[in-house]
Steps between C-alpha positions, in 0.01 A plus 500: 500500500604832656217676318245250629622543857493879473144485364390272784652731762337805347165323494523401866605848608225658292233282665625599845502869413152464356366366829653792691374751242144368519508516882618860490252594227212412731645733763522804273275795570190473283361808330147427382533789252798362314526728192537204262202308641243779529346769283577459132726203585234303689520148353221345299325225693375279217565377149259628235403410145314781323391474137392743228649805671353846435712730282504874441649597162625258236758230561748491206418203279862380485513442877452126522633343817520556874620776729646340813633658817624349825562631847494413870160407645539319834253216533496546879618857565715533811680830564761341727826508305317558170686663212323598177748302292421167670121469475339200332483551124173570319471524121234721342406452136274656238443321168432710188392382157320659203442827685343333803617445857420131538589446865679604816655244732713525813676196639740447788820323413442167669800488732496260794396784734213605275381141460519440877283806559247462219490121491576277206837404364796727433610537142713203392864518400839529669581765759834677533637499854152488650400840358181513295352850534487657151365854477704742287464465122301302244605480138537284192806281451511312170123524464427373852384700802722514809461675835837604644670607820861574590730335753281201576240289326515338163265662245136392481356413160137610454229385263317755287214513756744520797336197664768244417832571670828308512831588660732466203875576493484544123454129433762408763779706343522759783707390799477805728270791568385732223403866473186706459661699218647303213561713193434361155744600229275560196794437265586152631187387686710423810382600849769633736473512879711570807394268782590487869392315812535560873656160563809592299601861577828473309362400160259637242434342160457614142219279370416482129193337348504388139223615262336166582482593870773266628793600720823492298725692740531544879829684547603571863632845594671573831352769727499591871230538767213350297374795293132530407495538120146558380569589137779499242554622145652380176687657212632336186825426686420480871270384773483797740511412871372725781707417810368765739488547880182310588628169633394199700455574871523207739394736780173579320437134422551385857285788628209350306473735203386316189717703259855482645671764284615837631703803397869419554732806493803268519418343163673667206249603233613392155381418149618183329544458125513127432579399141190309399694180433784571742601345828388661822860590574504713184240741640613863479407669828454876522443662839218753549379714790263320740148475358239240411314404182194279474437540127691578184322647199759387245872490419709504184856526370651818360733483197795609716463200735313671781165371627184706559249390764177681592354414840295624794741580784456525878742649750440214745253215541384291797698715743212596730213257450433126500159540334580594138681764295599787731656762269371711214660471159729773377349462156629363173876517444728422205828333595784488249742229606859504373648149547851621407519807722295330773261793536127566499359832384155561647242739355147558627246472220203584721511555878128431548455195727404212272527123457424196283677616181386320185635554147395343173660162573583450133783746583645315801879523489493757218477879470141607561290814527199457731450386859173482694492542879267500799504830691558479875391747770758725661427353844316178572554190713287255302660519155167517317611732224364836394198556276711531183737320268780654291634468147863604450642589159868430563607662173335839549470503878125559476269353761127430476261432788180298507307574819213266584338742744450532872471172687607291199833321541675327208754223525768403251400546134644280225552604137346280228603573138216532250661256256835337428638799307350767725698807597646518847196677648245368250277290717324490834575521868306261722473497878271485802362813667337480844211736576550507875189700601278257305705186582505404130770443239534565127732337250585809296627506141673820383625602156874551554506776235209684665641438844323780689168444324195304603540122526428296190312257723439419865398152616311523828545270800254533790764462770836642608808315377773570759814667363729226381840481342534413133271423211529420132292465188515141373379503142356185350753550223812680620619816326880498469 
């Protein structure tokens, strides 16, 4: 009974705060040149279906499936209170089969707001706490396609053509919010996630999906201040938790800002090592100097009991801006966490600003050698990336660069192994590259072992796809 009363009170208070926040949002100063609504980020205005796409080069015959990427694309762009992380979700997809690019499609996630604006019905299915904007990742879970977001909506299940959409809490097994970054353990088939939500600033949850895509664990973990936890990591023994000083800000929410998380110097930065089947109270917490991490490349156990984690690290985040990321990355770091001594040894692998680390995901939670990254400019306020991507050899320390040329801006690239027994860099890298001067986009396929060389193939789209967040290759038959 107490829980029901507390939930009712929270719901009533949240509705009242929402009314005040919306009133204040309309009073915010409006900048028509919002950096995440103009230029390369200008949203697409329509949904397209293009077939028989032109290709330069030769698409590898084994690529049989779809490349999907999602990102924010406001259906009715309004700079007042807009934050890049909160725009309406749009999925972009390219289907490949037998060396041909069969089609490109882009579709808005049919939230209530999108349906109200475009007409028609919103996607069916239950909502979680009234939130239904989904815009951050799209991937395969147990052979099905799901669009994901953190701290709010239930996932959205998509049909192969992206036209059929259903809000689906993993067949009604998920009770709370989810994450944009579950990590699949290739040895067990489980997906591990750390989930949070603004309505409960004192609790996060370790969520585990079975190989069949059903929630089998939602373990609560006590925290303070409502930390924003975008990513996590796994090892054979632990789920790795990033409890860092970006936390919920009631002041920002009431002021009308759509993303109410800010840098909080009073929040102790720490890393949590939760035994994968342990209680939340068994989490081993290790303090670190203030910093922020969006994305982890990988993590693994050492024989002596320590844990290695490679991640892109920032000194601060959301300290000066309510529009989007407002700090440049300090590059890729390796953290060695000692759960017995309670220490973290930090070493910079590469100080070049970079983001969106992707390894060969067959090595998640295990020692690995290669990581692929998006280069970032030294100074920029629109987070569009540089013209190059990076390949790190973590054994030798070598670094390779693939530069796409002036005016051509890549997004995140994903590694696809050539076959089930392929070596760790035996395969392809796939990602979107915007040609800003020409307002076009290519889906580029690189040979990971000839990283700096010419693309194996480029699939040409006659329009600009705005920079999004995360994409994945969804093979018709998964390679494990």
